[in-house]
C-alpha positions, 0 to 999 in steps of 0.5 A: 500500500503506497500510503503505508509506505509513505508513512514509514519513510516519513517516520524513519526520516525523523530518526533511526528507530526500532520496529515497535516505535514505527508501529506506534507512530504509524496510522496503520495496523501492525499487520500492514506496517510489517508487510510493507517493511518487508517490501521496503527491506527487499527493495533496499530502501530501508535497512536494519541493524541491531534492531534499529531501522534507518533509511538509505536516503533521508527526507528534508527535516522541514518536511519530515519533522514532528510538530506536535507539542512535547509537553502534552505529547500531542494530547492537547491537555497538560496540568501545567499548574500542578493542580491535580498532583495530589490526585495523581499520587493517590491514584498511583498508589492504588493502581500499583495493587490492582489485579494483574491484566489477563488476556482472557478479557483482552486487558491492558493497563495504561500508564498514569500519564495517560490516565490523568490526561483522560481525566483532564481532557474530559474535565476540560470538555465539561463531561465530568464536573457534577456529572453521573458517569458510567464506565464499561470495563475498568482495568485502568481504574478510571472510576477510582480516579474520577471518584478521588477527584471529588468533582463527580456526582456518581460513578458506576463501573460495570466490569466482567472481571470479578477481581477488579470489581472486588478491588474497586469496591475494596478501595471504595471502602478503604478510602471512604468513597461515597460516589462509586460502585462496581458491578459484575457485568458481561457486555454480551448480555442485555443492560439491566434496567437499573442502568438505563437512561440515567447517566450524563457521560460514559467511558469505555476502552473496548475490544478492537473488533468492530462488533465488539466495540459496537456492543460496548458502545451500544450498552453505554448509549442505552445508559445515557439520559439522551440528547447531547449526552457524551461518551468516550472510548479508545480505538487503535490504529495498531489493530484496527485498519481504516476499513474497520474505522469506516465501519465503526464510523458508519455504525456510530452515525446510525446510532445517532452519535456524532464524533466530536473529537479524536485525539490521536496516540492518547493512551499508552499501555504497559505491555510485557517487557519481554515481548520478543519472547512471546508468541504474539503475531507481531513477533511470530510474523516478523522476519527482522532482528528486532529487540524489546522496546525501551518505552511504551509504544502500544497506544489508542486514540481517544474518541469523544461522541455526542448523542444527536437527538434520539439515541439508537443503540445497535445492540440491545439484546443478548449477543453470542460472539464467544471469542470472536468478541475479542479477536480478528485478523488484525489482532497482532498484540493480543494472544487469541 
């Protein structure tokens, strides 16, 4: 694909770097990037040595340089006055003791900078202060972060992993948090009536399959009060190609959801320190001599949507997807 090729060349024109950083900065899936890098290597346009890739011929820096803000890492939000530094420290201590992520539910936790940036972004958009928030899937403990802030009226967490539900409710009791409650819930099942038409804002970090993501968003749309309520979710380029993005966008419109914001490369995830010893496809399908990344690389983009008129969730009944909920042909970083 010509567009994938152009982007790889642009990334390597900025600096010589490793495979995972190329995937991280690309707008295309790990599968597409890997396939194009094989071709570029065969054509002797790029070369690799000791896990670091470079170009034979560089592009002018005035064209290839990144012009994103360094302070906020391109996110658009930054606590430059340290108004929330105490919140970050308290959240950090709690997050250290959370249950370990499991591939059974396609879990992967974000770093603290990503978590506080989510909080700041939602706050700046008017979607947290004195609002009722519902969260579907919370291995990142965003519900605890929102509750600790003291500015949210109510937080409800729906989570399939009983370990996380128990931990959130334990922290609630330990910290005497009055405005948060966590419940066991599998998104493949209908949303209970007690959670419908009640909330101002939703947050979810869903699975990366098209139908899986739409199931998660549908459940959350049902939970919203209605017109002009908002929601947030993450979606990567690393495991979702542009066709998936298009299908999701089309379905969001059919649900009467308007995409108001997309903040690219917003949430960074803490994965295994020794990924090259794994049997993930991103390693198994890789012909290059790669090394473990030395910084966080897997990331997702933050979507903000808003209900326009009558909400129309795509799914309302029980859905039987099994493991297809979590995996498709672009699942290169999670083990099926």
